[in-house]
C-alpha positions as CSV (number, residue, x, y, z in Angstrom):
1,M,-6.9,0.0,24.9
2,K,-5.8,-3.2,26.6
3,P,-2.0,-3.8,26.7
4,G,-0.3,-6.2,24.4
5,L,-0.7,-5.1,20.8
6,Q,2.8,-4.6,19.3
7,P,4.2,-3.6,16.0
8,G,4.8,-6.8,13.9
9,H,1.4,-8.3,14.8
10,V,-0.2,-9.7,11.6
11,E,-3.8,-10.7,10.9
12,T,-5.1,-12.3,7.7
13,W,-8.5,-12.8,6.0
14,E,-9.3,-14.8,2.9
15,I,-12.2,-14.4,0.5
16,T,-13.2,-15.7,-2.9
17,V,-14.2,-13.0,-5.4
18,T,-17.9,-13.1,-6.3
19,D,-20.0,-11.3,-8.9
20,D,-21.4,-8.8,-6.2
21,M,-17.8,-7.6,-5.7
22,C,-17.4,-6.3,-9.2
23,P,-17.2,-2.6,-10.0
24,A,-20.6,-1.4,-11.3
25,F,-21.9,2.0,-12.0
26,Q,-25.6,2.8,-12.6
27,G,-26.2,-0.9,-12.6
28,Q,-23.7,-1.7,-15.3
29,V,-20.8,-4.0,-14.4
30,V,-17.5,-2.6,-15.7
31,H,-15.5,-5.8,-15.5
32,R,-15.7,-9.2,-13.7
33,T,-12.9,-8.5,-11.2
34,M,-12.8,-7.3,-7.6
35,S,-13.6,-3.6,-7.3
36,T,-11.3,-1.2,-5.6
37,V,-14.2,-0.4,-3.2
38,T,-14.3,-4.1,-2.2
39,M,-10.5,-4.4,-1.8
40,V,-10.5,-1.3,0.5
41,Y,-13.4,-2.8,2.5
42,Y,-11.5,-6.0,3.2
43,M,-8.2,-4.1,3.9
44,E,-10.1,-2.1,6.6
45,W,-11.7,-5.3,7.9
46,V,-8.3,-7.1,8.3
47,A,-6.8,-4.0,10.0
48,R,-9.8,-4.0,12.4
49,L,-9.0,-7.6,13.3
50,T,-5.7,-6.4,14.8
51,I,-7.5,-4.2,17.3
52,L,-10.6,-6.2,18.3
53,P,-8.9,-8.3,21.1
54,Y,-7.4,-5.2,22.6
55,L,-10.5,-3.0,22.8
56,A,-11.3,-2.3,26.5
57,E,-14.9,-2.1,27.8
58,G,-16.5,1.1,26.5
59,E,-14.0,1.6,23.6
60,E,-14.3,1.3,19.9
61,G,-12.1,1.7,16.9
62,I,-12.8,4.4,14.3
63,G,-11.2,4.9,10.9
64,G,-8.6,7.6,10.7
65,G,-7.4,7.1,7.2
66,V,-6.9,4.7,4.3
67,S,-4.3,5.0,1.6
68,V,-4.0,2.2,-0.9
69,K,-3.0,1.4,-4.4
70,H,-4.8,-1.1,-6.6
71,L,-2.1,-2.9,-8.4
72,A,-3.6,-5.9,-10.3
73,P,-7.0,-7.5,-11.0
74,A,-8.6,-10.3,-9.1
75,P,-11.1,-12.0,-11.4
76,V,-14.3,-13.5,-10.2
77,G,-13.6,-17.0,-8.6
78,K,-10.1,-16.0,-7.5
79,T,-9.1,-16.5,-3.9
80,V,-7.6,-13.4,-2.3
81,R,-5.8,-13.2,1.0
82,F,-5.7,-9.9,2.9
83,Y,-3.0,-9.0,5.4
84,A,-2.6,-6.3,8.0
85,E,0.6,-5.8,9.9
86,V,0.7,-3.4,12.8
87,T,3.4,-0.9,12.3
88,D,2.8,1.6,15.2
89,V,0.8,1.6,18.4
90,S,0.1,4.4,20.8
91,D,-2.6,4.9,23.5
92,S,-5.2,5.9,20.9
93,R,-3.9,5.1,17.5
94,V,-3.0,1.9,15.6
95,D,-1.3,2.1,12.2
96,C,-1.3,-1.0,9.9
97,R,0.5,-1.8,6.6
98,V,-2.1,-3.7,4.5
99,W,-1.8,-5.8,1.3
100,A,-3.8,-8.3,-0.7
101,E,-2.6,-11.0,-3.0
102,H,-3.7,-14.1,-4.9
103,D,-1.6,-16.9,-6.5
104,K,-0.5,-14.7,-9.4
105,A,0.0,-11.2,-8.1
106,R,-0.1,-8.7,-5.2
107,I,-3.4,-6.9,-6.0
108,G,-3.1,-4.0,-3.6
109,E,-1.1,-2.4,-0.8
110,G,-1.2,0.6,1.5
111,E,-2.0,1.6,5.0
112,V,-4.9,1.9,7.4
113,V,-5.0,4.1,10.5
114,Q,-7.5,3.5,13.3
115,F,-8.1,5.5,16.4
116,I,-9.3,3.9,19.7
117,L,-11.8,6.1,21.5
118,P,-14.4,5.9,24.1
119,K,-17.8,4.9,22.5
120,A,-19.4,7.8,24.3
121,K,-17.0,10.3,22.6
122,I,-17.7,8.8,19.2
123,D,-21.5,8.9,19.8
124,E,-21.2,12.5,21.0
125,R,-19.3,13.5,17.8
126,I,-21.9,11.7,15.6
127,R,-24.8,13.5,17.5
128,A,-23.0,16.9,16.9
129,M,-23.0,16.2,13.2
130,S,-26.7,15.4,13.0
């Protein structure tokens, strides 16, 4: 990993909740709010934004863990902003505190862990699982 990423670094990402983000099971929409799955996706994405400028040639980030709580609904049409704050950095690991909010509530919070590894090592591990 290239030098420079420090605890306290924050990235943000903003989306508007759309119908395709609603929780649905067996084709049936449960309610017209952002699903937990969608919230976690964007929390992982905003955490990934913290590492992208620091990946060296031949490196890639890989998920090491996600732990979040879904606290409030975000109805269709609501603008939601996602945040990732780097809390710890080592040679091969980046921890982020993540949260999401809209104008009326914090909708979720938690942490995302990413490992920075050589792409060849990741590919080797994937092949070993095939």
